[in-house]
C-alpha positions as CSV (number, residue, x, y, z in Angstrom):
1,X,88.7,146.1,123.0
2,X,91.3,148.3,121.4
3,X,94.0,147.0,119.1
4,X,97.6,148.0,119.6
5,X,99.0,149.9,116.6
6,X,101.9,148.3,114.8
7,X,105.4,149.3,115.8
8,X,106.7,152.1,113.5
9,X,110.2,153.1,112.5
10,X,109.7,156.3,114.5
11,X,109.4,154.1,117.6
12,X,112.6,152.3,116.8
13,X,114.4,155.6,116.2
14,X,113.1,157.0,119.5
15,X,114.2,154.0,121.5
16,X,117.7,153.9,119.8
17,X,118.1,157.7,120.2
18,X,118.7,158.3,116.5
19,X,116.9,160.1,113.7
20,X,114.4,158.3,111.5
21,X,116.8,158.5,108.6
22,X,119.6,156.9,110.6
23,X,117.3,154.1,111.8
24,X,116.2,153.4,108.2
25,X,119.8,153.2,107.0
26,X,120.7,150.9,109.8
27,X,117.9,148.5,109.2
28,X,118.4,148.5,105.4
29,X,122.1,148.1,105.6
30,X,122.8,151.3,103.7
31,X,124.7,154.5,104.5
32,X,127.9,155.2,106.3
33,X,127.1,154.4,109.9
34,X,129.2,153.2,112.8
35,X,128.8,149.5,113.7
36,X,127.7,150.5,117.2
37,X,124.9,152.7,115.8
38,X,123.7,149.9,113.5
39,X,123.7,147.4,116.4
40,X,121.8,149.8,118.7
41,X,119.1,150.4,116.1
42,X,118.8,146.6,115.3
43,X,118.6,145.9,119.0
44,X,115.8,148.5,119.5
45,X,113.9,147.0,116.5
46,X,114.2,143.5,118.0
47,X,113.0,144.6,121.4
48,X,110.0,146.3,119.9
49,X,109.2,143.5,117.5
50,X,109.5,145.9,114.5
51,X,108.7,144.4,111.1
52,X,109.9,146.5,108.1
53,X,107.9,147.0,104.9
54,X,109.6,144.7,102.4
55,X,108.1,146.5,99.5
56,X,109.3,149.9,100.7
57,X,112.8,148.4,101.4
58,X,112.9,147.0,97.8
59,X,111.9,150.3,96.3
60,X,114.4,152.2,98.3
61,X,117.3,149.9,97.5
62,X,116.4,148.9,94.0
63,X,116.6,145.2,95.0
64,X,113.9,142.5,95.5
65,X,115.8,140.7,98.3
66,X,115.1,137.4,96.5
67,X,117.6,134.9,95.1
68,X,117.0,132.1,92.6
69,X,118.4,128.6,92.9
70,X,118.6,126.5,89.7
71,X,119.1,122.8,90.2
72,X,119.1,119.5,88.2
73,X,118.7,117.5,91.4
74,X,115.0,116.5,91.3
75,X,115.5,114.1,94.2
76,X,117.0,116.8,96.4
77,X,119.9,114.6,97.7
78,X,122.4,117.3,97.0
79,X,120.4,120.5,96.3
80,X,118.4,120.5,99.6
81,X,121.5,120.6,101.9
82,X,123.1,123.2,99.7
83,X,119.8,125.2,99.9
84,X,119.7,125.0,103.7
85,X,123.3,126.2,103.9
86,X,122.7,129.1,101.5
87,X,119.6,130.1,103.4
88,X,121.6,130.3,106.6
89,X,123.6,133.1,105.1
90,X,121.0,134.8,102.9
91,X,118.3,134.9,105.5
92,X,120.6,136.9,107.7
93,X,120.4,139.5,104.9
94,X,116.6,139.1,104.9
95,X,116.7,137.4,101.5
96,X,114.4,134.7,100.3
97,X,115.4,131.8,98.0
98,X,113.2,130.6,95.1
99,X,114.1,126.9,94.2
100,X,113.7,125.9,90.5
101,X,114.1,122.2,89.4
102,X,115.0,121.9,85.8
103,X,114.9,118.1,85.7
104,X,117.9,118.1,83.3
105,X,115.7,119.9,80.7
106,X,117.5,122.7,78.9
107,X,114.2,124.2,77.7
108,X,112.9,124.2,81.3
109,X,116.1,125.8,82.5
110,X,115.8,128.6,80.0
111,X,112.2,129.2,81.1
112,X,113.1,129.4,84.7
113,X,116.0,131.7,84.0
114,X,113.8,134.1,82.1
115,X,111.2,134.0,84.9
116,X,113.7,134.7,87.6
117,X,115.3,137.6,85.7
118,X,111.8,139.0,85.0
119,X,111.0,138.8,88.7
120,X,114.1,140.9,89.4
121,X,116.0,138.4,91.6
122,X,119.2,139.9,93.0
123,X,121.3,136.8,92.0
124,X,121.2,133.1,91.2
125,X,122.9,130.0,92.6
126,X,123.3,127.1,90.2
127,X,123.6,123.6,91.6
128,X,122.8,120.0,90.7
129,X,123.4,116.4,91.5
130,X,126.7,116.1,89.6
131,X,130.1,117.4,90.4
132,X,130.9,117.6,86.6
133,X,131.4,121.1,85.2
134,X,128.5,122.6,83.2
135,X,128.3,125.5,80.7
136,X,127.6,128.8,82.4
137,X,124.2,130.5,82.3
138,X,123.9,133.8,80.4
139,X,122.3,136.4,82.7
140,X,123.3,139.9,83.7
141,X,123.0,139.4,87.4
142,X,125.4,137.9,89.9
143,X,125.7,134.1,89.7
144,X,127.5,131.5,91.9
145,X,127.9,127.8,91.0
146,X,127.6,125.4,94.0
147,X,128.8,121.7,93.9
148,X,128.3,121.8,90.1
149,X,131.0,124.1,88.8
150,X,131.0,126.3,85.7
151,X,133.3,125.5,82.8
152,X,134.3,129.1,82.8
153,X,137.2,129.6,85.2
154,X,136.2,133.3,85.5
155,X,132.9,132.3,87.2
156,X,132.7,131.9,91.0
157,X,132.3,128.1,91.7
158,X,132.2,126.5,95.1
159,X,133.2,122.8,94.8
160,X,134.1,119.7,96.9
161,X,137.6,118.3,97.3
162,X,136.8,114.7,96.3
163,X,140.4,113.8,96.1
164,X,141.1,114.7,99.7
165,X,138.0,112.8,100.9
166,X,139.0,109.6,99.2
167,X,142.5,109.9,100.7
168,X,140.9,110.1,104.1
169,X,139.1,106.8,103.9
170,X,142.0,105.1,102.2
171,X,144.5,106.3,104.9
172,X,142.0,105.2,107.6
173,X,142.1,101.6,106.2
174,X,145.9,101.7,106.3
175,X,145.9,102.8,109.9
176,X,143.8,99.8,110.7
177,X,146.5,97.5,109.3
178,X,144.7,96.7,106.0
179,X,147.3,96.0,103.3
180,X,145.3,94.4,100.4
181,X,142.8,97.0,99.4
182,X,140.6,97.3,96.2
183,X,138.7,100.4,94.9
184,X,135.2,100.1,93.5
185,X,133.6,103.3,92.1
186,X,131.1,104.8,89.6
187,X,131.4,105.6,85.9
188,X,134.8,106.7,84.7
189,X,133.3,109.5,82.7
190,X,132.3,111.2,86.0
191,X,134.9,113.6,87.3
192,X,134.0,112.7,90.9
193,X,134.7,109.0,90.3
194,X,138.1,109.7,88.8
195,X,139.0,112.2,91.5
196,X,138.0,109.7,94.2
197,X,140.1,107.0,92.5
198,X,143.0,109.4,92.3
199,X,142.9,110.3,96.0
200,X,142.5,106.7,97.2
201,X,145.2,105.3,94.9
202,X,147.7,107.9,96.0
203,X,147.1,107.1,99.7
204,X,147.1,103.3,99.2
205,X,150.2,103.1,97.2
206,X,151.4,99.5,97.0
207,X,148.5,98.4,99.1
208,X,146.2,98.8,96.1
209,X,146.0,95.1,94.9
210,X,144.0,95.5,91.6
211,X,143.2,98.2,89.1
212,X,140.2,100.3,90.2
213,X,136.8,98.9,89.1
214,X,134.5,101.5,87.5
215,X,130.8,100.9,87.1
216,X,127.5,102.4,88.2
217,X,126.5,104.4,91.3
218,X,124.4,101.5,92.5
219,X,124.1,98.7,95.0
220,X,123.8,96.3,92.2
221,X,127.3,97.3,90.9
222,X,128.7,96.9,94.4
223,X,127.5,93.3,94.5
224,X,128.8,92.7,91.0
225,X,132.2,94.2,91.8
226,X,132.7,91.8,94.6
227,X,132.1,88.9,92.2
228,X,134.6,90.4,89.8
229,X,137.2,90.5,92.5
230,X,136.4,86.9,93.5
231,X,136.5,85.5,90.0
232,X,139.8,87.3,89.4
233,X,141.3,85.6,92.5
234,X,142.0,89.0,94.1
235,X,142.2,88.6,97.9
236,X,141.3,91.8,99.8
237,X,141.0,92.9,103.4
238,X,139.7,96.3,102.6
239,X,137.5,97.9,99.9
240,X,137.2,101.7,99.2
241,X,133.9,102.5,97.5
242,X,133.1,105.6,95.5
243,X,129.6,106.0,97.0
244,X,127.5,104.7,99.9
245,X,125.2,102.9,97.5
246,X,128.1,100.9,96.1
247,X,129.4,100.2,99.6
248,X,126.1,98.9,100.7
249,X,126.0,96.5,97.8
250,X,129.6,95.4,98.6
251,X,128.6,94.7,102.2
252,X,125.6,92.7,101.2
253,X,127.5,90.5,98.7
254,X,130.4,89.9,101.1
255,X,127.9,88.8,103.7
256,X,126.3,86.4,101.2
257,X,129.7,84.9,100.5
258,X,130.3,84.3,104.2
259,X,132.8,87.2,104.6
260,X,132.4,89.3,107.7
261,X,132.5,93.1,107.6
262,X,134.8,94.5,109.0
263,X,136.5,91.4,110.5
264,X,137.4,89.9,107.2
265,X,137.0,92.9,104.9
266,X,136.7,96.6,106.0
267,X,134.5,98.6,103.7
268,X,134.2,102.4,103.3
269,X,131.6,104.5,101.5
270,X,131.4,108.1,100.2
271,X,128.7,110.8,100.6
272,X,127.4,110.1,104.1
273,X,123.9,109.6,102.7
274,X,121.8,108.6,105.7
275,X,119.4,106.5,103.7
276,X,122.4,104.2,102.6
277,X,125.1,104.7,105.2
278,X,123.0,104.1,108.3
279,X,120.8,101.3,106.9
280,X,123.8,99.3,105.5
281,X,124.7,96.2,107.5
282,X,126.9,97.2,109.2
283,X,126.6,101.1,109.1
284,X,129.2,102.6,106.9
285,X,132.4,104.5,107.6
286,X,132.1,107.2,104.9
287,X,132.9,110.7,103.8
288,X,130.7,113.7,104.8
289,X,130.4,116.0,101.8
290,X,129.6,118.9,104.1
291,X,127.0,120.2,101.6
292,X,125.4,122.6,104.0
293,X,128.8,124.3,104.6
294,X,129.3,124.3,100.8
295,X,125.9,126.1,100.5
296,X,126.9,128.6,103.2
297,X,130.1,129.4,101.3
298,X,128.1,129.8,98.1
299,X,125.5,132.0,99.8
300,X,128.1,134.3,101.2
301,X,129.9,134.5,97.8
302,X,126.6,135.5,96.1
303,X,125.8,138.0,98.9
304,X,129.2,139.6,98.4
305,X,128.6,139.9,94.6
306,X,125.2,141.4,95.1
307,X,126.5,144.0,97.5
308,X,129.2,144.9,95.0
309,X,132.1,143.2,96.7
310,X,134.4,140.6,95.1
311,X,134.1,136.9,95.5
312,X,136.4,134.0,94.6
313,X,135.9,130.3,93.8
314,X,136.4,128.1,96.8
315,X,136.8,124.4,97.7
316,X,135.2,122.8,100.7
317,X,137.1,120.0,102.4
318,X,135.0,116.9,103.3
319,X,135.4,115.0,106.6
320,X,135.7,111.4,107.7
321,X,132.8,109.7,109.5
322,X,133.7,106.5,111.4
323,X,131.2,103.7,111.8
324,X,131.0,99.9,112.2
325,X,132.0,98.9,108.6
326,X,135.6,99.5,109.5
327,X,135.6,99.6,113.3
328,X,133.3,96.7,114.2
329,X,131.1,96.8,117.2
């Protein structure tokens, strides 16, 4: 039995009707070629099943076609969707992503940064589990901050519009005829909590019946917050929660007190975290952070910087997800 020889770039060039040099430039994304020529070469390579030599491509371009991602999100709730979105864009440029979890350890982060730079990565995406701004990293390669912005306004940061998202759920309650609404959210020191309160308060106006309650990002705090409202004699027909965890706790406690959701009290969450939003009783109306889209925007921004183009900070707009905690069955 004879083995077929691997497809070579000479085969691609012959099928596309171009020189070997032109075929190489088209596949490597270099040189001044017409779009039609590049597409013809890429089509020929795909038809033949051509697989380029990554090492030769790296040597020719001076790049490694790898990108590092630094995260503090050990659980992966935020970093994995961001990673998936970034890979959608970066993989189109035949780039691989190396994920490094710092576990909120500055020493570990420094180690990973040194390792990534030593490996010659073309750029780095910095992300995490918090929307609070963080100090910038000090490296001499392109960097984009995703979800967790840099404190330096000169850096490229891709963030979420929490204020708009909270306004969406609050306005939704008003359209349902709810006029006595409370807000229960996370720690006041977290920028996401304060922005969500700002957006919901602005939309609710006079329908906000009590000062916003700040606490933990937890189900326990959601249950406790309901008791705080009851003890204070605050009557509500709607509760805007700063996270799905809080909202699930709110729903549980209301049910224990004999209050029906959403017939007596409509409840909204924030994050669209399946583990919480779909297992809540009833499932939660919430806000989709669109983290994969945020990752795609960050990936494109980093790709632009790597290729020598300019990139600007961007804000991703979240979307409203309607479920039974406000609409009923």
